[in-house]
Kinemage of the C-alpha trace (Angstrom):
@kinemage 1
@onewidth
@group {chain A} dominant
@subgroup {mainchain}
@vectorlist {calphas} color= white
{ca ile a 1} P 40.352 -107.208 -68.197
{ca lys a 2} L 37.886 -104.413 -68.751
{ca val a 3} L 36.858 -103.584 -72.301
{ca lys a 4} L 36.053 -100.040 -73.200
{ca gly a 5} L 34.514 -98.818 -76.441
{ca ser a 6} L 35.771 -96.050 -78.642
{ca asn a 7} L 37.440 -93.210 -76.797
{ca lys a 8} L 38.457 -90.082 -78.686
{ca asp a 9} L 41.304 -89.494 -76.223
{ca thr a 10} L 42.876 -92.907 -76.774
{ca val a 11} L 46.453 -92.722 -77.968
{ca thr a 12} L 48.162 -95.829 -79.267
{ca val a 13} L 51.651 -96.829 -78.160
{ca ala a 14} L 52.891 -95.585 -81.523
{ca gly a 15} L 51.558 -92.151 -80.554
{ca glu a 16} L 48.867 -91.886 -83.213
{ca glu a 17} L 45.773 -90.057 -82.043
{ca ser a 18} L 42.318 -91.409 -82.774
{ca asp a 19} L 41.522 -88.386 -84.955
{ca asn a 20} L 43.786 -89.881 -87.618
{ca leu a 21} L 41.720 -93.059 -87.828
{ca ser a 22} L 39.460 -91.759 -90.616
{ca lys a 23} L 42.111 -92.697 -93.224
{ca glu a 24} L 42.237 -96.312 -92.052
{ca glu a 25} L 40.320 -99.426 -92.902
{ca pro a 26} L 37.289 -100.054 -90.645
{ca trp a 27} L 38.871 -103.212 -89.185
{ca glu a 28} L 41.996 -101.260 -88.289
{ca thr a 29} L 39.947 -98.544 -86.617
{ca ala a 30} L 38.041 -101.185 -84.631
{ca leu a 31} L 41.290 -102.693 -83.346
{ca lys a 32} L 42.708 -99.290 -82.401
{ca thr a 33} L 39.557 -98.081 -80.630
{ca thr a 34} L 38.940 -101.270 -78.642
{ca val a 35} L 40.748 -100.521 -75.396
{ca val a 36} L 41.394 -102.813 -72.436
{ca asp a 37} L 42.827 -102.358 -68.957
{ca met a 38} L 45.769 -104.747 -68.807
{ca glu a 39} L 46.791 -106.543 -65.645
{ca val a 40} L 49.970 -108.249 -66.903
{ca gly a 41} L 53.309 -107.571 -68.539
{ca glu a 42} L 54.698 -104.248 -69.640
{ca phe a 43} L 51.136 -102.922 -70.070
{ca arg a 44} L 50.131 -103.601 -66.436
{ca gly a 45} L 47.838 -100.875 -65.115
{ca arg a 46} L 47.448 -99.181 -68.499
{ca lys a 47} L 44.665 -98.849 -71.018
{ca val a 48} L 45.927 -100.430 -74.235
{ca ser a 49} L 44.322 -100.846 -77.644
{ca leu a 50} L 43.797 -104.292 -79.113
{ca trp a 51} L 45.974 -103.109 -82.015
{ca asp a 52} L 48.896 -102.450 -79.663
{ca leu a 53} L 48.430 -105.824 -77.983
{ca leu a 54} L 48.457 -107.645 -81.309
{ca phe a 55} L 51.597 -105.832 -82.426
{ca ser a 56} L 53.411 -106.214 -79.105
{ca asp a 57} L 56.321 -108.554 -78.397
{ca tyr a 58} L 53.888 -110.900 -76.640
{ca ile a 59} L 52.282 -112.018 -79.912
{ca thr a 60} L 54.445 -113.683 -82.555
{ca glu a 61} L 54.242 -112.510 -86.154
{ca glu a 62} L 52.836 -115.895 -87.159
{ca lys a 63} L 50.116 -115.844 -84.494
{ca arg a 64} L 49.238 -112.204 -85.264
{ca gln a 65} L 48.790 -113.023 -88.969
{ca glu a 66} L 46.652 -116.044 -88.094
{ca leu a 67} L 44.422 -114.035 -85.745
{ca leu a 68} L 44.033 -111.128 -88.168
{ca glu a 69} L 43.146 -113.520 -90.988
{ca leu a 70} L 40.462 -115.175 -88.838
{ca tyr a 71} L 39.101 -111.741 -87.921
{ca his a 72} L 39.030 -110.595 -91.574
{ca glu a 73} L 37.220 -113.788 -92.591
{ca gly a 74} L 34.634 -113.225 -89.881
{ca thr a 75} L 35.564 -116.512 -88.211
{ca val a 76} L 36.215 -114.698 -84.922
{ca thr a 77} L 34.524 -111.585 -83.557
{ca leu a 78} L 36.317 -108.567 -82.142
{ca gln a 79} L 35.476 -109.805 -78.632
{ca glu a 80} L 36.876 -113.288 -79.402
{ca leu a 81} L 40.019 -111.719 -80.853
{ca leu a 82} L 40.428 -109.679 -77.685
{ca ser a 83} L 39.891 -112.733 -75.494
{ca thr a 84} L 42.415 -114.818 -77.437
{ca thr a 85} L 45.004 -112.033 -77.430
{ca ser a 86} L 44.574 -111.517 -73.680
{ca ser a 87} L 44.920 -115.257 -73.056
{ca leu a 88} L 48.128 -115.370 -75.084
{ca met a 89} L 49.544 -112.486 -73.069
{ca asn a 90} L 48.542 -114.095 -69.773
{ca asp a 91} L 50.085 -117.412 -70.840
{ca ser a 92} L 53.352 -115.695 -71.725
{ca gln a 93} L 53.545 -114.286 -68.185
{ca glu a 94} L 53.290 -117.659 -66.440
C-alpha cells in the first residue's frame, strides 16, 4: 500500500471534491485527504481515501466507531489508523 498526501484532485467514493473540505472538521479532512493505492477487494488498483476505507463494507460499524474514537483521543496516529484499516481489509479478503 502506498500512502499519498493531500491531493486537490482526489474525489471520494461519495463524489465529494476536496474543495468542499473547508467546511469539515480537521480530522475529517485528514481522513479524506490521506489516499492509498489499494491492492485488495473492490478497491483493487484504485487510489482510495482513508475515509472511504473506514466507511466501506469491509469495516463494521462497531470497529469503525472504535477506530475513530482512538484516533480522536490521540491514542492512534493517522498512519496507525491507516495500517489497522488496511490490515482489516486484507484479513477480510483471506
